[in-house]
C-alpha positions as CSV (number, residue, x, y, z in Angstrom):
1,M,90.2,20.1,46.7
2,F,91.8,22.3,49.1
3,T,89.9,24.0,52.0
4,R,90.4,27.3,53.4
5,P,92.0,28.2,56.7
6,F,89.5,28.1,59.8
7,G,89.7,28.6,63.2
8,F,89.6,26.3,66.0
9,E,88.1,26.8,69.5
10,R,87.4,24.1,72.4
11,A,84.6,24.6,74.6
12,G,85.0,22.9,78.1
13,R,81.5,23.8,79.1
14,L,78.4,24.2,76.9
15,A,77.6,27.6,78.2
16,D,81.1,28.4,76.8
17,A,80.2,27.0,73.4
18,C,77.0,29.2,73.2
19,E,79.5,32.2,74.2
20,L,81.8,31.1,71.3
21,L,78.5,30.9,68.7
22,R,77.3,34.1,69.8
23,A,80.7,35.5,69.2
24,H,81.3,34.1,65.8
25,G,78.1,34.2,64.2
26,E,76.9,32.4,61.2
27,G,80.4,31.6,60.5
28,A,80.6,29.2,63.4
29,K,80.3,25.3,63.0
30,V,79.8,22.8,65.8
31,I,81.8,19.7,66.0
32,A,81.7,16.7,68.6
33,G,83.0,13.8,66.7
34,G,83.7,15.2,63.4
35,Q,82.2,12.2,61.4
36,S,79.5,14.6,59.5
37,L,81.3,18.1,59.2
38,L,85.0,17.2,58.4
39,P,84.1,15.2,55.3
40,L,82.2,18.3,54.0
41,V,84.9,20.5,54.9
42,N,87.2,18.5,53.0
43,L,85.0,18.4,49.7
44,G,84.7,21.9,50.1
45,L,80.8,21.8,50.7
46,A,81.3,23.6,54.2
47,Q,83.5,26.5,54.7
48,P,83.4,27.3,58.4
49,D,85.2,30.2,59.7
50,V,85.8,28.5,62.7
51,V,84.9,25.2,64.1
52,I,83.8,24.9,68.1
53,D,84.8,21.6,69.5
54,I,82.4,20.4,72.1
55,S,83.7,16.9,72.6
56,R,85.2,17.6,76.0
57,A,82.2,19.5,77.2
58,D,81.2,18.9,80.6
59,A,77.2,17.6,80.1
60,G,75.2,15.6,77.7
61,R,77.1,12.3,78.6
62,D,74.5,10.5,80.9
63,V,72.0,7.8,80.3
64,S,69.1,7.3,82.8
65,A,66.1,5.3,82.7
66,A,62.9,6.6,84.6
67,D,59.3,6.3,84.3
68,G,59.1,4.0,81.4
69,Y,61.5,6.3,79.3
70,L,65.4,6.1,78.5
71,T,67.1,9.2,78.4
72,I,70.6,9.3,76.4
73,G,72.8,12.6,76.5
74,A,73.6,14.4,73.1
75,L,77.4,13.8,73.8
76,I,77.6,10.3,74.7
77,T,80.2,8.2,72.9
78,H,79.3,5.3,71.0
79,A,81.9,3.3,72.9
80,R,80.4,4.0,76.4
81,L,77.1,3.1,75.1
82,A,78.0,-0.1,73.4
83,G,79.8,-0.7,77.0
84,G,76.2,-0.8,78.5
85,S,74.8,-0.9,81.9
86,R,71.9,-2.6,83.3
87,C,70.0,0.5,82.8
88,W,70.1,0.7,79.0
89,A,70.3,-3.1,78.5
90,R,66.7,-3.2,77.3
91,P,64.0,-0.7,77.4
92,P,61.8,-0.3,80.4
93,G,58.6,-2.5,79.8
94,R,59.8,-4.0,76.5
95,S,61.3,-7.3,77.4
96,G,61.4,-8.5,73.8
97,T,63.2,-5.5,72.3
98,P,66.8,-5.2,72.4
99,G,67.9,-1.8,74.1
100,S,70.6,0.5,72.7
101,G,73.5,-1.2,74.8
102,T,72.3,-4.6,72.8
103,A,72.4,-2.9,69.4
104,A,75.1,-0.5,69.6
105,P,78.1,-2.6,69.1
106,S,76.8,-3.8,65.6
107,A,76.3,-0.2,64.3
108,G,79.1,1.2,62.3
109,R,82.7,0.7,62.1
110,W,84.7,0.2,65.5
111,R,87.2,2.5,64.5
112,T,85.1,5.6,64.2
113,A,82.8,4.4,66.7
114,I,84.9,4.8,69.6
115,R,85.1,8.6,69.5
116,R,81.8,9.8,67.8
117,P,79.0,10.7,69.6
118,S,76.2,8.5,69.4
119,C,73.4,11.2,69.1
120,R,73.2,13.1,66.1
121,W,71.6,16.7,66.0
């Protein structure tokens, strides 16, 4: 199946992405890693007028642990999450439960996991 042409915009900030969404309306789709939208476009199931890439946006890549909660930004890549850090090795107060840094290396195919965001919306 052939897809129809669509525009492409890259947002450097999430505020820019919001402006682009407002400007392009219903025909705009957001992409961060491409693992969900691009197969739908290839199959003709999604036909966006414009695709807005937020993969290089400046926010949403932080991981923090506070007050017994682990917060993972929506744009953190699988590779960074799997790389781990002491703050996300295990959820606070759950000594027997593996954390996202422990589980991430075994989730998905490594060729696509290094680029895709770990959080889906």
